[in-house]
C-alpha positions in Angstrom: -27.1 -26.0 1.6 -23.5 -23.9 2.1 -19.9 -26.1 1.1 -17.0 -25.2 3.3 -14.0 -27.0 3.5 -10.5 -26.9 6.0 -7.6 -25.7 4.1 -4.0 -25.7 4.5 -3.1 -21.5 5.6 0.3 -19.9 5.0 0.1 -18.3 8.1 2.7 -15.8 9.1 5.5 -17.2 12.0 4.3 -16.3 15.2 6.5 -14.2 16.4 6.1 -12.1 13.2 2.2 -12.1 13.1 1.7 -8.7 14.5 3.9 -7.0 12.6 2.6 -8.7 9.4 -0.7 -8.3 9.5 -2.5 -5.8 7.7 -5.8 -3.9 7.0 -7.2 -4.4 3.7 -6.2 -3.0 0.5 -9.0 -0.8 -0.2 -9.1 0.8 3.0 -6.4 2.7 1.9 -5.9 5.7 -0.9 -2.9 5.3 -3.0 -0.8 7.6 -0.7 -2.1 6.7 2.0 -0.8 3.0 1.5 2.9 4.4 0.7 2.5 5.9 3.7 1.8 3.0 5.7 4.7 0.9 4.4 7.1 3.6 4.9 10.2 1.6 6.4 8.2 -1.3 7.1 9.5 -4.7 5.5 6.7 -7.1 7.1 3.2 -5.3 6.3 1.5 -7.4 3.8 0.0 -4.3 3.3 3.2 -4.2 0.9 2.0 -7.2 -1.1 -1.7 -6.2 -1.3 -0.9 -3.1 -2.7 2.2 -3.6 -4.6 2.7 -0.5 -6.3 4.1 1.0 -3.3 7.7 -0.5 -3.9 7.5 1.4 -7.0 7.7 5.1 -8.0 4.7 7.6 -6.7 4.5 8.2 -10.6 4.6 4.5 -11.4 1.7 2.8 -13.3 -0.1 0.5 -10.6 -1.4 -1.5 -13.3 1.3 -2.7 -15.1 1.9 -6.6 -15.3 5.7 -6.0 -12.9 3.8 -4.6 -10.1 1.5 -7.6 -9.8 4.7 -9.5 -10.5 6.5 -7.9 -7.5 3.3 -9.0 -5.6 4.2 -12.3 -6.2 8.2 -11.8 -5.4 7.4 -10.7 -2.3 5.1 -13.1 -0.8 7.2 -15.9 -2.2 10.5 -14.9 -0.6 8.7 -14.3 2.5 7.5 -18.0 2.0 11.1 -19.3 1.7 12.4 -17.5 4.1 10.2 -18.7 6.6 8.2 -15.4 7.0 5.2 -17.7 6.2 4.5 -21.0 7.0 1.9 -23.2 5.4 0.3 -25.9 7.9 1.3 -29.3 7.7 -3.1 -30.6 7.4 -5.8 -29.1 6.0 -7.6 -26.9 9.2 -10.2 -24.7 9.8 -9.3 -21.8 12.1 -11.4 -19.3 14.4 -11.0 -15.6 14.8 -12.1 -13.3 17.2 -12.2 -9.5 16.8 -12.5 -7.8 20.0 -13.6 -4.1 19.5 -14.0 -2.2 22.4 -16.3 -4.7 25.1 -17.8 -6.5 21.8 -16.3 -9.9 20.3 -17.4 -11.3 17.2 -15.8 -14.8 16.2 -16.2 -16.4 12.9 -14.7 -19.6 11.3 -12.5 -19.2 8.7 -12.7 -21.9 5.8 -12.6 -22.2 2.1 -16.1 -21.7 0.5 -17.1 -23.0 -2.5 -16.9 -20.9 -6.0 -20.4 -23.2 -6.8 -22.2 -21.6 -4.5 -21.6 -18.5 -4.9 -21.9 -18.9 -8.4 -25.6 -20.9 -7.5 -26.5 -18.4 -5.2 -26.5 -20.1 -1.9 -23.3 -17.5 -1.5 -25.8 -14.2 -1.5 -25.0 -10.6 -3.0 -26.3 -7.4 -2.0 -24.2 -4.9 -4.1 -22.8 -4.6 -7.4 -19.3 -4.4 -8.5 -17.3 -2.4 -10.6 -14.9 -4.1 -13.2 -12.2 -2.0 -13.0 -11.8 -2.9 -9.0 -12.4 -6.1 -9.9 -9.5 -6.4 -12.6 -7.2 -5.1 -10.1 -7.8 -8.1 -7.8 -8.1 -10.7 -10.8 -4.8 -9.8 -11.5 -3.4 -9.5 -8.0 -4.8 -13.3 -7.2 -4.2 -15.0 -10.7 0.0 -13.2 -10.4 -0.1 -14.6 -6.4 -1.9 -17.7 -7.3 -3.1 -16.8 -3.9 -6.2 -15.2 -2.1 -4.7 -12.9 0.7 -8.0 -11.3 1.5 -10.2 -13.2 3.3 -14.2 -12.4 2.0 -16.5 -11.6 5.3 -19.5 -13.7 5.5 -22.7 -13.8 7.6 -25.3 -16.9 8.6 -28.1 -17.0 10.5 -26.4 -19.1 13.4 -26.4 -21.9 14.9 -26.0 -23.7 18.6 -24.5 -25.9 17.4 -21.6 -24.2 15.9 -21.3 -22.0 19.1 -20.9 -24.0 21.2 -17.7 -25.9 19.0 -15.9 -22.3 18.6 -16.9 -21.8 22.5 -14.5 -25.1 23.8 -11.9 -23.9 21.0 -11.7 -20.5 22.4 -11.3 -22.4 25.9 -7.5 -23.4 24.8 -4.7 -20.8 24.5 -4.9 -18.8 20.7 -2.2 -19.0 18.6 -2.0 -15.5 18.1 -3.3 -12.9 20.7 -2.8 -9.2 19.7 -4.0 -5.7 19.3 -3.6 -3.7 16.0 -5.3 -0.4 14.4 -8.2 1.0 16.6 -7.6 -0.7 19.5 -8.7 -3.9 18.1 -7.6 -7.3 19.4 -6.9 -10.2 17.2 -6.9 -13.8 18.6 -6.8 -17.1 16.5 -7.1 -20.9 17.0 -6.5 -23.8 15.2 -9.2 -26.6 14.5 -6.9 -29.9 13.6 -8.9 -32.5 14.9 -10.6 -34.4 12.0 -13.6 -35.2 13.7 -14.7 -31.8 14.9 -13.7 -30.7 11.1 -16.2 -33.3 10.0 -18.4 -32.1 12.2 -18.5 -28.3 11.7 -18.8 -29.2 7.8 -21.6 -31.0 8.2 -23.6 -28.3 10.5 -23.1 -25.8 7.6 -24.3 -28.0 5.0 -27.4 -28.0 7.0 -27.3 -24.1 6.5 -28.7 -22.9 3.3 -27.0 -20.1 2.7 -24.8 -17.4 3.7 -24.4 -13.9 3.0 -21.4 -11.6 1.3 -21.3 -8.9 4.2 -18.0 -7.0 3.1 -15.8 -8.2 0.2 -18.1 -8.0 -3.0 -15.1 -7.5 -4.8 -12.8 -9.9 -3.8 -15.3 -12.7 -4.4 -16.0 -11.5 -7.5 -12.2 -11.6 -8.2 -11.8 -15.0 -6.7 -14.3 -16.7 -8.9 -13.5 -14.7 -12.1 -9.6 -16.4 -11.3 -11.7 -19.4 -10.1 -13.5 -20.2 -13.9 -9.7 -19.0 -15.7 -8.2 -21.8 -13.9 -11.0 -24.4 -15.5 -10.8 -23.5 -18.1 -6.9 -23.7 -18.6 -7.5 -27.3 -17.1 -10.7 -28.8 -18.5 -10.4 -32.0 -16.9 -10.9 -30.3 -13.5 -12.9 -32.7 -11.0 -14.1 -29.7 -8.7 -11.4 -30.6 -5.7 -8.3 -28.3 -6.7 -8.1 -25.1 -4.5 -8.8 -23.1 -7.3 -12.7 -24.1 -7.0 -12.7 -22.2 -3.0 -12.0 -19.3 -1.6 -10.6 -17.7 1.5 -13.4 -16.9 3.6 -14.7 -15.9 7.4 -18.0 -16.7 8.8 -19.7 -15.0 11.1 -23.1 -15.3 12.7 -25.4 -12.8 12.3 -26.3 -12.0 15.7 -22.5 -11.2 16.8 -22.0 -8.7 14.2 -22.5 -4.4 13.8 -23.4 -2.8 11.1 -22.5 1.0 11.8 -23.5 4.2 9.4 -22.3 5.3 6.5 -22.9 9.0 5.7 -23.2 11.0 3.0 -21.5 14.6 2.3 -22.2 17.0 -0.9 -19.7 19.0 -2.1 -22.3 21.8 -3.5 -25.7 22.9 -3.0 -26.6 22.2 -6.9 -27.7 25.8 -7.2 -29.9 25.8 -4.2 -29.7 28.4 -1.3 -30.3 27.0 2.3 -33.5 27.8 2.6 -34.8 26.1 -1.1 -33.0 22.7 0.5 -34.8 22.9 4.0 -38.3 23.6 1.7 -37.7 20.6 -0.3 -36.5 18.5 2.8 -39.5 19.5 4.9 -42.0 17.7 1.4 -40.6 14.4 2.7 -38.9 15.0 6.1 -40.6 16.4 9.5 -38.1 18.6 10.5 -37.8 17.7 14.6 -35.4 19.5 16.1 -32.5 21.6 15.5 -28.8 21.9 17.6 -25.5 23.7 17.3 -24.2 20.2 18.3 -24.4 16.7 16.4 -27.3 15.4 16.2 -27.2 11.6 15.5 -30.4 9.1 14.1 -32.0 7.3 17.1 -33.9 4.5 15.1 -34.8 3.9 11.7 -36.6 6.3 9.9 -34.2 9.1 11.0 -31.3 10.8 9.7 -29.8 14.1 10.5 -29.0 17.0 8.1 -26.2 19.3 8.9 -25.8 22.7 6.7 -24.7 25.9 7.5 -23.4 24.8 11.1 -26.5 23.6 12.5 -28.0 19.7 12.5 -31.4 18.8 11.6 -32.8 15.8 13.1 -35.0 14.4 10.1 -37.9 12.0 10.4 -39.5 10.2 7.2 -43.0 10.9 7.1 -45.0 8.3 6.9 -47.5 7.9 3.8 -43.4 7.6 2.1 -42.3 4.8 4.2 -41.9 1.5 1.8 -41.8 -2.1 3.1 -40.4 -2.7 0.0 -37.0 -4.4 1.2 -35.0 -2.4 -0.7 -37.0 1.2 -1.0 -37.8 0.8 2.7 -34.0 1.2 3.3 -33.2 4.8 4.5 -30.2 5.1 2.2 -32.7 3.8 -0.9 -35.2 6.4 0.5 -32.6 9.1 1.0 -31.1 8.7 -2.3 -34.4 8.2 -3.9 -35.9 11.4 -2.6 -33.2 13.5 -2.0 -30.2 13.1 -3.7 -31.3 12.2 -7.0 -34.4 14.9 -6.9 -32.9 17.8 -5.5 -28.9 17.5 -5.5 -29.0 15.7 -9.5 -26.9 12.3 -8.2 -28.8 9.6 -10.1 -25.7 7.5 -9.8 -24.0 7.8 -6.5 -21.1 5.4 -7.3 -19.7 7.5 -9.7 -21.0 11.2 -9.4 -18.4 13.5 -8.3 -20.2 15.5 -6.2 -21.1 13.4 -3.5 -18.8 11.6 -1.3 -19.0 8.8 1.5 -17.4 8.8 5.2 -17.6 5.6 7.1 -19.5 5.8 11.1 -16.3 4.7 12.4 -14.8 8.5 11.4 -17.9 9.7 13.7 -19.6 13.2 13.1 -17.6 14.7 13.5 -15.6 14.0 10.4 -18.9 15.4 8.7 -18.4 19.0 10.3 -14.8 18.9 9.2 -15.8 18.0 5.9 -18.7 20.4 5.7 -16.1 23.1 7.3 -13.3 22.3 4.6 -15.0 20.8 0.7 -18.6 20.3 1.0 -21.7 22.5 1.7 -24.2 19.6 3.3 -24.3 16.3 5.0 -26.5 13.5 5.6 -25.8 11.2 9.2 -27.6 7.7 8.7 -28.8 5.2 11.0 -27.3 2.2 10.6 -28.5 -1.2 7.9 -29.6 -3.9 10.3 -28.2 -6.9 9.4 -31.8 -8.5 9.0 -32.4 -5.9 6.3 -29.0 -6.6 4.8 -30.6 -11.0 4.7 -33.8 -9.4 3.0 -32.3 -7.9 0.1 -30.2 -10.4 -0.7 -32.9 -13.1 -0.2 -35.0 -11.0 -2.7 -32.5 -11.1 -5.3 -32.1 -7.6 -4.9 -29.4 -5.0 -4.4 -28.6 -2.0 -2.1 -27.9 1.8 -2.6 -23.9 1.8 -3.1 -22.4 2.4 0.2 -25.5 1.2 2.5 -23.4 -0.7 4.9 -19.6 -0.1 6.9 -18.5 -3.2 8.9 -16.2 -2.7 11.8 -14.0 -4.3 13.3 -12.2 -5.1 9.9 -10.4 -8.3 9.2 -7.0 -8.2 8.7 -5.4 -9.3 5.7 -2.0 -11.7 5.9 -3.4 -13.6 8.6 -4.5 -16.4 6.0 -3.6 -17.1 3.1 -5.3 -19.3 0.5 -3.2 -21.1 -2.3 -4.7 -22.0 -5.3 
């Protein structure tokens, strides 16, 4: 049973919503973050990446950097640039990219659900990335970036959301990537209670994006519990900020791979090794996009190769059957010597939002080969999580991204 509850969100003043909202902290390199906030006093990225308020060579993990994030958030609250709702509410958050909308419910999810497996994971986290957000959440005493959760949809919840969306939204603006963002508030106590009850009938939810943010929020909660041994479970630190989307509205994009060197192989030798596991079904000087599961495209020496996994190697296993897992096991590890793609410097990852042209650019500038993947399906993600297993790193790329700064959960 999934436990969610309403909360009193700290939100931007209505006339500042579009100015404050920002893409998540982790889509930016340090250099990009500095550039993004230059001469911008409103962007929430200033708070999410507080090192941008210090010289570029400053230690971004210094204690005073995290204090600066808290100071800026408190200052914007004191000046009325952020306003906290009077009563606990749910919120409806719609993102429209192109002609495709996806609509989620902004709520607080239970830390205990994360600990007992009701909230299911599909990837590992890295301690150093967790530590950064732990210190950020703890210093601000707030969760500032929502965790993107998915669930198997319920028509009853859809009907409530559709009804709410008939009213005028609290916010309606277009941001990065021409994505339209609309927000509604659910204040009616009966509707809030009904939504809670429907989610109690949902056996589990899934982290689609935000594993590090979720793990960090939970670690801070456990710290606060230790500091408050008489806690009741009702305190805000027992819950974390989330947006819950029905799975049938979500789109996963391809997450592609580029290799910086050939690991000592010639192009001919690489093709020979590739042909042992894949059937080469075509070549082209123009990009070839994989059309279905089991297909991969390779760019080598300015030529695109259409590859199809040989039938004898197809696995029904929820992890081994993933295209990204097959490529890792049969090509990246044995051929390129990449046993741990999360740490190996010979591989880089390119989100599908950048297009196949980005793979061509990388191969012209600093890479030797590239692999374009067919997107992982949301039901594949569910199957891996249900089995208690983990996907290879960088298996999914969700678009559009949830903006930070629209909803803040004070703990």
